[in-house]
Structure formats: C-alpha cells, structure tokens
Rosetta silent file (secondary structure, phi, psi, omega in degrees, C-alpha in Angstrom):
SEQUENCE: MKASLIICFFLFISFRGYTQACALNLTISQSAQTICSGNSVTLTASTSGGSGSFTYAWNTGETTQSINVNKGGIYTVSVSDKTLGCQAIQNITIAASPTPDAPTASSVIVCPGSTAALKAIASGGTYQWYDAAGNFLASGDTYITQPITAVTLFYVEATISGCTSPRTAVYAYLISKPSVIGATICAGNVATISASGGDSYTWYDAIAGGNIVSTNTTFTTPVLNTTQTYYVVVITNGCVSAPTPVTVTVNPAPQSPIVSSPSVCSGQSASLHAS
SCORE:     score description
SCORE:     0.000 S_00000001
   1 L     0.000  -45.573  179.167 -117.177    7.586  -18.222 S_00000001
   2 H   -63.864  -40.090  179.432 -116.676    6.428  -21.783 S_00000001
   3 H   -61.048  -39.383  179.027 -117.264    9.926  -23.068 S_00000001
   4 H   -65.333  -39.585  178.741 -114.582   11.272  -20.710 S_00000001
   5 H   -63.330  -41.276 -177.414 -112.065    8.648  -21.949 S_00000001
   6 H   -66.853  -41.306  177.988 -112.755    9.523  -25.564 S_00000001
   7 H   -62.786  -42.375  179.602 -112.257   13.240  -24.910 S_00000001
   8 H   -63.486  -39.755 -179.942 -108.983   12.574  -23.089 S_00000001
   9 H   -61.156  -47.734 -179.334 -107.752   10.435  -25.976 S_00000001
  10 H   -66.376  -34.503  175.210 -108.364   13.155  -28.563 S_00000001
  11 H   -64.404  -37.545  179.575 -106.770   15.752  -26.319 S_00000001
  12 H   -66.432  -44.530  179.363 -103.688   13.538  -26.010 S_00000001
  13 H   -63.633  -42.903  179.031 -103.411   13.088  -29.778 S_00000001
  14 H   -64.206  -40.690  179.878 -103.798   16.827  -30.376 S_00000001
  15 H   -63.241  -40.653  178.736 -101.198   17.632  -27.740 S_00000001
  16 H   -63.296  -39.208  178.675  -98.725   15.257  -29.386 S_00000001
  17 H   -62.506  -39.831 -178.194  -99.337   16.927  -32.768 S_00000001
  18 H   -77.065  -22.092 -176.176  -98.655   20.383  -31.385 S_00000001
  19 L  -108.465   15.448  178.253  -95.551   19.290  -29.454 S_00000001
  20 L   -59.751  135.078 -176.069  -93.912   17.157  -32.219 S_00000001
  21 L   -63.457  143.564  177.317  -90.124   17.817  -32.230 S_00000001
  22 L   -95.196  111.489 -176.588  -88.722   20.117  -34.975 S_00000001
  23 L  -105.006   24.183 -174.522  -85.842   18.288  -36.682 S_00000001
  24 L   -84.936  126.319  175.214  -85.249   20.870  -39.420 S_00000001
  25 E  -117.499  148.723 -172.961  -81.625   21.955  -40.067 S_00000001
  26 E  -139.476  134.179  172.911  -80.614   24.714  -42.470 S_00000001
  27 E  -133.687  158.892  177.427  -77.399   25.863  -44.199 S_00000001
  28 E  -120.927  126.228  174.903  -76.664   28.464  -46.885 S_00000001
  29 E  -107.498  159.151 -177.761  -74.135   27.835  -49.654 S_00000001
  30 E  -133.728  146.695 -178.415  -72.716   30.442  -52.039 S_00000001
  31 L   -77.686  -17.959  176.065  -71.341   30.180  -55.606 S_00000001
  32 L  -153.065  157.221 -177.980  -68.455   32.551  -54.805 S_00000001
  33 L   -76.963  -27.921 -173.733  -66.902   34.084  -51.687 S_00000001
  34 E  -137.250  145.748  172.150  -67.064   37.640  -52.987 S_00000001
  35 E   -88.772  120.180  178.114  -69.256   39.681  -55.329 S_00000001
  36 E   -96.939  155.057 -175.320  -67.012   41.270  -57.952 S_00000001
  37 L   -48.773  127.938  176.131  -68.007   44.381  -59.905 S_00000001
  38 L    79.244    4.453 -179.828  -70.744   43.645  -62.435 S_00000001
  39 L  -118.628  176.302  177.094  -71.274   40.054  -61.207 S_00000001
  40 L  -135.611  164.788  178.420  -73.617   38.242  -58.889 S_00000001
  41 E  -123.307  138.019  177.036  -73.437   35.398  -56.384 S_00000001
  42 E   -93.798  125.346  175.033  -75.975   32.607  -56.058 S_00000001
  43 E  -105.057  133.179 -177.808  -77.144   31.771  -52.526 S_00000001
  44 E  -128.216  126.805  176.666  -78.807   28.415  -51.941 S_00000001
  45 E   -88.850  122.332 -179.386  -80.682   27.302  -48.817 S_00000001
  46 E  -116.483  134.138 -177.359  -80.144   23.572  -48.127 S_00000001
  47 E  -113.398  154.660  168.897  -82.176   21.644  -45.585 S_00000001
  48 E  -138.961  152.328 -174.642  -81.747   18.367  -43.751 S_00000001
  49 L    70.578 -159.987 -179.717  -84.267   16.672  -41.538 S_00000001
  50 L    73.824 -179.677 -178.622  -87.714   18.157  -41.348 S_00000001
  51 L  -146.964  147.231  176.496  -90.754   16.765  -43.093 S_00000001
  52 L    74.231 -166.883  179.866  -92.845   17.516  -46.121 S_00000001
  53 L   -76.124  154.463 -175.422  -92.426   20.406  -48.527 S_00000001
  54 L  -111.805  148.997  176.298  -90.459   23.465  -47.421 S_00000001
  55 E  -113.374  131.492 -176.993  -91.332   27.136  -47.571 S_00000001
  56 E  -112.704  141.427  176.488  -88.539   29.696  -48.084 S_00000001
  57 E  -143.498  110.080  179.596  -88.543   33.356  -47.147 S_00000001
  58 E   -93.922  157.467  177.502  -85.483   35.550  -47.758 S_00000001
  59 L   -72.504   -3.465  173.405  -84.983   39.035  -46.351 S_00000001
  60 L   -86.654   -8.404 -177.217  -84.859   40.196  -49.989 S_00000001
  61 L    96.908   -6.987 -179.009  -88.546   39.243  -50.335 S_00000001
  62 L   -82.939  152.437 -174.531  -87.827   36.229  -52.558 S_00000001
  63 L  -126.457   25.543  177.565  -89.377   32.837  -51.789 S_00000001
  64 L  -101.296  164.805 -178.124  -87.275   30.453  -53.845 S_00000001
  65 L   -67.180  -35.793 -179.752  -84.657   27.999  -52.606 S_00000001
  66 E  -121.444  145.953  176.243  -81.869   29.895  -54.443 S_00000001
  67 E  -135.633  157.267  175.064  -81.450   33.620  -55.087 S_00000001
  68 E  -108.313  130.854  179.689  -78.931   35.763  -56.978 S_00000001
  69 E  -126.074  144.095 -179.731  -77.479   38.809  -55.224 S_00000001
  70 L  -123.178   14.617  176.284  -75.224   41.537  -56.612 S_00000001
  71 L  -131.267  148.260  175.724  -74.533   43.606  -53.498 S_00000001
  72 L   -72.224  155.904  178.509  -72.560   42.895  -50.379 S_00000001
  73 E   152.129 -171.272  179.070  -74.416   42.522  -47.093 S_00000001
  74 E  -101.587  125.587  179.243  -76.144   40.108  -44.697 S_00000001
  75 E  -115.513  132.024 -176.336  -78.707   37.779  -46.231 S_00000001
  76 E  -122.643  140.492  176.168  -81.183   35.831  -44.091 S_00000001
  77 E  -130.926  140.258  176.454  -83.491   32.986  -45.006 S_00000001
  78 E  -116.147  130.137 -179.248  -86.281   31.379  -43.000 S_00000001
  79 E  -123.415  133.596  176.630  -87.428   27.865  -43.864 S_00000001
  80 E  -122.381  148.132  172.039  -90.559   26.121  -42.564 S_00000001
  81 L  -111.282 -167.070 -174.404  -91.785   22.580  -43.084 S_00000001
  82 L   -78.344  -10.176  177.612  -95.284   21.140  -42.649 S_00000001
  83 L   -72.913  128.068 -176.253  -94.815   20.635  -38.891 S_00000001
  84 L   -61.272  123.687  177.156  -96.685   23.385  -37.111 S_00000001
  85 L    83.132    2.224 -178.826  -94.297   25.895  -35.632 S_00000001
  86 L   -90.122  114.543 -176.836  -91.153   24.211  -37.073 S_00000001
  87 E  -145.622  142.184  175.488  -88.885   26.848  -38.536 S_00000001
  88 E  -124.454  140.375 -178.817  -85.153   27.287  -39.119 S_00000001
  89 E  -126.859  136.134  178.807  -83.398   30.593  -39.717 S_00000001
  90 E  -142.181  150.324  175.902  -79.894   31.117  -41.124 S_00000001
  91 E  -135.391  162.520 -179.600  -77.913   34.080  -42.364 S_00000001
  92 E  -146.525  145.410  179.712  -74.747   34.671  -44.361 S_00000001
  93 E  -105.610  126.063 -178.659  -72.511   37.689  -44.929 S_00000001
  94 E  -113.394  129.597  179.074  -71.389   38.383  -48.507 S_00000001
  95 E   -91.505  155.281  176.241  -68.481   40.718  -49.240 S_00000001
  96 E  -128.121  137.725  178.673  -68.222   42.899  -52.361 S_00000001
  97 E  -139.878  150.854  176.896  -65.008   44.023  -54.064 S_00000001
  98 L   -73.297  151.291  174.316  -64.134   45.872  -57.276 S_00000001
  99 L   -70.833  125.647 -177.922  -62.689   43.911  -60.173 S_00000001
 100 L   -69.579  156.964  174.971  -58.935   44.645  -60.214 S_00000001
 101 L   -66.833  155.178  175.910  -57.198   46.126  -63.246 S_00000001
 102 L   -61.774  140.389  178.854  -55.348   43.786  -65.565 S_00000001
 103 L   -65.910  159.844  175.646  -51.714   43.307  -64.489 S_00000001
 104 E   -94.680  132.846  179.812  -48.871   44.947  -66.359 S_00000001
 105 E  -151.672  135.015 -178.194  -46.500   42.550  -68.151 S_00000001
 106 L  -100.719  141.888  173.413  -43.924   43.162  -70.890 S_00000001
 107 L   -70.615  160.014 -176.486  -43.198   40.897  -73.821 S_00000001
 108 E  -131.256  159.676  176.181  -39.635   39.609  -74.136 S_00000001
 109 E  -119.327  127.307 -177.554  -37.159   38.678  -76.869 S_00000001
 110 E  -129.673  165.776  174.481  -35.034   35.556  -76.391 S_00000001
 111 L   -71.672  146.708  176.281  -32.541   33.446  -78.274 S_00000001
 112 L   -55.961  131.299 -179.354  -33.993   30.498  -80.163 S_00000001
 113 L    85.271    0.564  179.036  -34.221   27.460  -77.860 S_00000001
 114 E   -98.127  158.400  174.188  -33.923   29.517  -74.679 S_00000001
 115 L   -81.244  162.435  178.188  -36.455   29.888  -71.880 S_00000001
 116 L  -122.313  139.730  176.501  -38.145   33.240  -71.209 S_00000001
 117 E  -101.280  111.356  179.809  -38.744   34.879  -67.806 S_00000001
 118 E  -101.092  134.272 -174.395  -42.128   36.644  -67.873 S_00000001
 119 E  -124.228  131.137  178.231  -42.881   39.134  -65.092 S_00000001
 120 E  -115.015  148.534  179.332  -46.259   40.552  -64.048 S_00000001
 121 E  -132.028  128.610  176.406  -46.980   43.554  -61.834 S_00000001
 122 L  -147.000  176.154 -177.019  -50.279   44.381  -60.121 S_00000001
 123 L   -87.365   57.464  176.116  -51.436   46.065  -56.901 S_00000001
 124 L    99.366 -169.326  178.293  -51.136   42.919  -54.792 S_00000001
 125 L    81.893 -163.497  179.877  -52.983   39.631  -54.888 S_00000001
 126 E  -117.111  161.740 -177.094  -51.956   36.437  -56.667 S_00000001
 127 E  -122.003  145.360  175.504  -51.137   35.780  -60.317 S_00000001
 128 E  -128.229  131.810 -179.395  -52.178   32.984  -62.676 S_00000001
 129 E  -108.136  143.445 -178.532  -50.454   32.268  -65.998 S_00000001
 130 E  -135.439  156.050  173.642  -52.107   30.566  -69.024 S_00000001
 131 E   -85.620 -178.790 -175.431  -51.060   29.458  -72.484 S_00000001
 132 L   -61.400  -27.569 -179.159  -52.701   30.762  -75.689 S_00000001
 133 L   -86.491   -2.673  178.895  -55.425   28.090  -75.442 S_00000001
 134 L    92.424    8.315  178.858  -56.334   29.102  -71.890 S_00000001
 135 L   -78.995  134.829 -178.140  -54.718   26.171  -70.087 S_00000001
 136 E   -67.001  137.236 -179.571  -53.411   26.971  -66.611 S_00000001
 137 E  -113.093  -49.021 -173.816  -49.595   26.932  -66.392 S_00000001
 138 E  -168.444  165.531  173.054  -48.433   28.327  -63.079 S_00000001
 139 E  -112.182  159.669  178.989  -49.001   30.789  -60.229 S_00000001
 140 L   116.315  159.385 -177.104  -46.726   33.613  -59.132 S_00000001
 141 L   -74.513  -18.124 -179.972  -45.629   36.997  -60.451 S_00000001
 142 E  -122.916  134.445  178.291  -42.826   35.410  -62.527 S_00000001
 143 E  -125.954  126.236  176.488  -43.212   32.536  -64.987 S_00000001
 144 E   -98.062  119.691 -174.745  -40.295   30.713  -66.619 S_00000001
 145 L   -77.728  172.550  166.867  -41.382   29.271  -69.961 S_00000001
 146 L   -74.894  166.561  178.291  -40.323   26.115  -71.708 S_00000001
 147 L   -52.866  133.882 -176.751  -37.635   26.638  -74.438 S_00000001
 148 E   -95.463  123.324  178.224  -39.006   29.032  -77.067 S_00000001
 149 L  -117.000   -8.280  177.028  -38.675   27.946  -80.700 S_00000001
 150 L  -152.904  165.815  177.109  -41.335   30.218  -82.240 S_00000001
 151 L   -57.651  126.515 -172.112  -43.254   33.335  -81.263 S_00000001
 152 E  -128.464  135.238 -179.052  -45.386   32.219  -78.312 S_00000001
 153 E  -102.499  135.500  174.767  -48.388   33.880  -76.634 S_00000001
 154 E  -128.762  165.415  174.774  -49.130   33.708  -72.889 S_00000001
 155 E  -131.810  150.246  175.820  -51.739   35.345  -70.634 S_00000001
 156 E  -137.039  143.183  176.733  -51.595   36.468  -66.995 S_00000001
 157 E  -133.607  160.907  179.877  -54.336   37.569  -64.585 S_00000001
 158 E  -121.369  141.025  175.789  -54.391   38.837  -61.010 S_00000001
 159 E  -118.503  122.163 -179.692  -56.800   37.865  -58.207 S_00000001
 160 E  -129.638  126.868  179.527  -57.331   40.326  -55.342 S_00000001
 161 L    52.401   38.564  176.807  -59.860   39.805  -52.523 S_00000001
 162 L    83.377   -2.939  179.980  -61.500   36.986  -54.468 S_00000001
 163 E  -108.698  136.502 -175.528  -61.978   39.028  -57.651 S_00000001
 164 E  -106.443  135.563 -178.578  -60.047   38.227  -60.835 S_00000001
 165 L   -77.144  167.003  167.222  -58.826   40.819  -63.316 S_00000001
 166 L   -60.918  161.153 -178.682  -59.005   40.706  -67.108 S_00000001
 167 L   -90.378  146.731  177.216  -56.065   38.842  -68.663 S_00000001
 168 E  -107.414  132.452  178.462  -53.003   40.529  -70.135 S_00000001
 169 E   -82.573  136.796  179.106  -51.369   39.100  -73.289 S_00000001
 170 E  -133.230  128.092 -179.743  -47.612   38.549  -73.085 S_00000001
 171 E  -107.050  145.348  167.289  -45.453   37.429  -76.029 S_00000001
 172 E  -109.808  111.984 -178.493  -42.106   35.670  -76.153 S_00000001
 173 E   -98.420  159.250  172.674  -40.388   36.679  -79.391 S_00000001
 174 E  -100.824  147.600  172.008  -37.238   35.247  -80.963 S_00000001
 175 L   -57.190  127.927 -175.714  -34.236   37.276  -81.997 S_00000001
 176 L   -74.971  154.936  175.014  -34.801   37.871  -85.699 S_00000001
 177 L   -67.825  154.565  179.142  -32.425   36.688  -88.379 S_00000001
 178 L   -67.231  150.743  172.364  -30.114   39.356  -89.876 S_00000001
 179 E   -87.774  133.222 -176.459  -31.237   41.184  -92.989 S_00000001
 180 E  -128.764  153.170  176.514  -28.789   40.675  -95.851 S_00000001
 181 E  -129.921  119.082  176.615  -28.283   42.156  -99.325 S_00000001
 182 L   -87.381 -159.800 -178.029  -26.459   40.237 -102.050 S_00000001
 183 E  -156.012  159.717  173.033  -25.255   41.520 -105.424 S_00000001
 184 E  -128.283  126.419 -176.118  -25.133   40.744 -109.124 S_00000001
 185 E  -134.532  169.774  172.814  -22.026   41.665 -111.130 S_00000001
 186 E   -90.225  150.609  179.597  -20.301   40.956 -114.421 S_00000001
 187 L   -55.039  141.483  178.865  -17.360   38.594 -114.392 S_00000001
 188 L    91.573    6.803  179.823  -14.069   40.246 -113.575 S_00000001
 189 E  -119.009  170.946  173.820  -15.501   42.731 -111.073 S_00000001
 190 L  -101.531  164.334  177.900  -15.781   43.005 -107.290 S_00000001
 191 L  -135.379  150.194  174.757  -19.054   43.184 -105.304 S_00000001
 192 E  -114.991  121.446  179.611  -20.049   44.714 -101.977 S_00000001
 193 E  -115.230  160.511 -173.600  -22.572   42.753  -99.895 S_00000001
 194 E  -146.262  163.387  176.507  -24.044   43.761  -96.521 S_00000001
 195 E  -141.311  155.551  179.759  -25.935   42.626  -93.406 S_00000001
 196 E  -149.497  168.762  176.539  -27.895   44.511  -90.710 S_00000001
 197 L    97.261   10.290 -179.412  -29.921   43.918  -87.566 S_00000001
 198 L  -130.957  179.725  176.841  -27.143   42.781  -85.209 S_00000001
 199 L   -94.669  -32.964  178.075  -24.528   44.033  -82.798 S_00000001
 200 E  -147.435  157.229 -171.353  -21.542   42.388  -84.444 S_00000001
 201 E  -135.647  140.509  172.957  -20.860   40.612  -87.754 S_00000001
 202 E  -135.554  122.782 -178.838  -18.447   37.933  -88.950 S_00000001
 203 E  -100.926  141.352  179.653  -18.214   37.006  -92.651 S_00000001
 204 E  -128.669  154.098  178.353  -16.952   33.627  -93.891 S_00000001
 205 L   -95.314    3.132  174.178  -16.142   32.285  -97.341 S_00000001
 206 L  -154.066  154.695 -176.435  -17.647   28.845  -96.524 S_00000001
 207 L   -70.911  -28.606  179.138  -20.427   27.604  -94.264 S_00000001
 208 L  -136.515  132.458  179.195  -18.163   25.268  -92.336 S_00000001
 209 L    66.860   18.977 -178.671  -14.428   25.605  -91.758 S_00000001
 210 L   -81.643  170.816  178.722  -14.312   28.770  -93.832 S_00000001
 211 L   -91.047  145.248  174.185  -11.988   31.715  -93.448 S_00000001
 212 E   -73.592  124.447 -177.875  -13.032   34.959  -91.817 S_00000001
 213 E  -110.648  -15.682  177.541  -13.096   37.570  -94.557 S_00000001
 214 E  -167.230  155.015  174.699  -14.615   40.527  -92.720 S_00000001
 215 L  -127.506   25.301  178.128  -15.981   41.697  -89.354 S_00000001
 216 L  -107.427  174.037  175.545  -17.862   44.724  -90.659 S_00000001
 217 L   -66.896  -24.376  179.496  -21.481   45.187  -91.710 S_00000001
 218 E  -120.543  158.990  176.565  -20.287   45.074  -95.325 S_00000001
 219 E  -141.635  126.693  175.729  -17.817   42.916  -97.221 S_00000001
 220 E  -100.795  121.227 -173.955  -16.195   43.727 -100.564 S_00000001
 221 L   -74.478  163.688  166.275  -15.261   40.592 -102.454 S_00000001
 222 L   -73.295  178.702  177.222  -12.142   40.036 -104.499 S_00000001
 223 L   -60.732  129.615 -177.276  -12.491   39.966 -108.272 S_00000001
 224 E  -117.340  140.551  175.888  -14.977   37.228 -109.122 S_00000001
 225 L  -117.636   -9.929  177.611  -15.456   35.256 -112.301 S_00000001
 226 L  -135.103  159.401  178.729  -18.018   32.752 -110.997 S_00000001
 227 L   -63.452  136.213 -173.951  -21.001   32.992 -108.677 S_00000001
 228 E  -134.681  139.427  176.085  -19.906   32.846 -105.023 S_00000001
 229 E  -112.268  129.475  174.744  -21.816   32.487 -101.721 S_00000001
 230 E  -112.117  167.130 -174.920  -20.520   33.958  -98.480 S_00000001
 231 E  -132.530  134.427  179.852  -21.903   33.473  -94.954 S_00000001
 232 E  -118.658  134.271  174.996  -22.437   36.005  -92.179 S_00000001
 233 E  -110.174  126.523 -175.013  -22.873   35.187  -88.451 S_00000001
 234 E  -116.067  137.938  171.860  -24.534   37.943  -86.422 S_00000001
 235 E  -107.217  124.874  178.817  -24.604   38.427  -82.626 S_00000001
 236 E  -131.778  119.886 -179.239  -27.661   40.276  -81.265 S_00000001
 237 L    51.032   38.582  177.970  -28.241   40.801  -77.541 S_00000001
 238 L    84.037   -4.715  179.406  -25.885   37.904  -76.875 S_00000001
 239 E   -92.974  130.180 -179.740  -27.679   35.562  -79.307 S_00000001
 240 E   -98.066  121.675 -178.418  -25.507   34.041  -82.043 S_00000001
 241 L   -76.352  161.964  168.677  -27.331   33.494  -85.338 S_00000001
 242 L   -70.376  154.618  176.897  -26.890   30.561  -87.653 S_00000001
 243 L   -56.976  127.641  179.667  -24.697   31.315  -90.687 S_00000001
 244 E  -105.257  124.190 -178.067  -26.834   33.263  -93.173 S_00000001
 245 E   -74.776  141.276  174.442  -25.945   32.839  -96.867 S_00000001
 246 E  -133.866  120.385 -170.789  -25.371   35.918  -99.036 S_00000001
 247 E  -106.758  137.713  169.984  -24.837   35.249 -102.735 S_00000001
 248 E  -106.220  114.283  178.325  -22.963   37.224 -105.364 S_00000001
 249 E   -87.789  125.226 -176.911  -24.296   36.264 -108.773 S_00000001
 250 E  -108.917  117.752  175.315  -21.662   36.598 -111.498 S_00000001
 251 E   -91.388  134.360 -178.878  -22.807   37.002 -115.079 S_00000001
 252 L   -64.853  147.351  176.173  -20.232   36.000 -117.717 S_00000001
 253 L   -70.845  143.192  179.385  -18.786   38.792 -119.843 S_00000001
 254 L   -64.150  156.278  177.081  -20.047   38.816 -123.471 S_00000001
 255 L   -68.748  151.695  177.919  -17.746   37.517 -126.197 S_00000001
 256 L   -65.447  140.857 -178.161  -15.658   40.046 -128.079 S_00000001
 257 L   -70.390  156.211  175.222  -17.370   41.168 -131.282 S_00000001
 258 L   -98.170  125.159 -178.814  -16.150   40.080 -134.749 S_00000001
 259 E  -121.865  152.495  176.800  -15.292   43.029 -136.973 S_00000001
 260 L  -101.728  148.399 -179.940  -14.302   43.370 -140.613 S_00000001
 261 L  -119.022   90.550 -178.656  -11.371   45.549 -141.758 S_00000001
 262 L   -71.123  158.116  174.949  -12.021   46.890 -145.271 S_00000001
 263 L  -102.092  135.259  179.070   -9.272   48.324 -147.481 S_00000001
 264 L  -137.357  158.897  175.476   -9.762   51.840 -148.860 S_00000001
 265 L   -86.165  159.468 -179.279   -7.725   54.311 -150.824 S_00000001
 266 L   -57.214  132.021  179.786   -6.520   57.531 -149.289 S_00000001
 267 L    87.204   -2.922  177.569   -9.321   60.061 -149.063 S_00000001
 268 L   -96.762  158.833  176.428  -12.115   57.483 -149.362 S_00000001
 269 L   -94.726  163.710  179.222  -14.631   56.570 -146.598 S_00000001
 270 L  -139.253  149.340  174.180  -15.239   53.052 -145.206 S_00000001
 271 L  -102.872  126.294 -179.441  -18.137   51.293 -143.457 S_00000001
 272 L  -104.023  138.156 -178.688  -17.227   49.276 -140.351 S_00000001
 273 L  -130.095  140.029  176.038  -19.403   46.342 -139.144 S_00000001
 274 E  -126.488  147.062  179.258  -19.276   44.344 -135.969 S_00000001
 275 L  -149.005    0.000    0.000  -21.089   41.054 -135.150 S_00000001
C-alpha cells in the first residue's frame, strides 16, 4: 500500500512538471521602419514572463537576441525558456526602399537685413532644413530665413518612404556693394570717376544732405583745387546700397620756376637757367 502511494506521489509531481503553464510573451522591435539602400536595421527579440535563460532561433539561422538585416522581408524568431515545451514565436515584416536623390534647391541673393525664401524640389516626401552647424530649423519645401546680414549657409534633405536623402547646400547671399574707381589729378583740372555693379546710380557731393550731381555710371567733376570725396548710391535688384565714397585726390601744382635773364650783345649767345 505504501509503495503504491509513493508511486502515485512521484507520478503527480512529474505530471505537474510536464503541464506547468507557459507564461512566455515575445515582441520584436526594430531600429528603423525601413531598410534604406546600403544600410541595415537591427531587430531585437524582447521577452516578458517565462523563466530561466532564453534560447533564440531566427529564420536567418542566427541565435542571438538581436540581429542586423539589410534586405526587406519577413523575419521570424522562436524563443524558448527552461520550461519544457514552452515556446513563443513572433514575426515582423521589414520594408526596403532606395535612398532618394538629394533635393534641388537654388541659392538666393537678398538685400542686407532682409529674409530669404529658400525652396526645395524633390520627387515627393517631406523636407527638413538645417543650419550650417546641422541644427534642425524647419520642415516643408519652403523655408523663410531670419534676416540675413552676412552670407549664410543652409542645408535641406528629403525623406521618402522612411529613407532620407543626402543634404543639399543652399546659400543666402547679400547684394554686393558697387565697385567704384576714384581718380588722382593735378590742381586746376577735372576728374572722371565711375561706379559699376548696379541697375541705377545717383551721385552726391556730400554724404548727407548733398546735392545730386549725376545719375550716370560716371561723373565728371568741376575743376578741383583740393581733394574732394563724392558719394554714389546704387540700386540693384530693388536693393538700395549705402552711400559709397569715391575720392578724387588733388595734388597741388608745382611752383613756377625762378629764371635769370642775362644781358647779351647782338650776335652773342646766352645761357638760361631755371630753379
């Protein structure tokens, strides 16, 4: 009788061991939604519940908790714990897309202190704008900058189907100052000075409250006996420049020479000297 009870007890314990509930849960996480050309995605099997150490088996043949994949498709992982017959299976579908081309964007020229409208074009997707240091600025195909006071570099990229393109450099330039040419003359002469690089020109004889002396690219001064500075204001693409100085340097005329007037008799020669 006792032997029968002992046998029944061990059978009961063994039965409980074989019928222990499997509490193992399994999920797969991914480092990116899409595999882009030349890149890979990391898949990680995460467990909850279960008991003891876990055994991993991917349909790629790998047996680690995480794997790297570089092709689109369905990936399956099977995880077992130390409980006999306890196994969880999960799969995930990974898409693959080509890396899009860098968007097209043209640099612009603006007036000093004005904002710039930068426009990007790509074959769909979304756009992200960055400053020269790589800091994110805005999304959208058009970006309106802060007022531009110096040549400024921006970058734009496009994201299509989860893949991001290389970045395109876009510059905001300022309308350049006019090029000017002054002159150097001797006292008592006129000078012709000039400017270029604009659409229209206005010359003044003083930086503030001066008179308009010319509206051509060149200006011929009146007779000058002292150095004089004139100022030209240029309009380029609607931008009005600050008055740009153009100087005429006047060198004083040399003093008249001192000469001696010798007396000679008719038919004789004379030597003349000047100093």
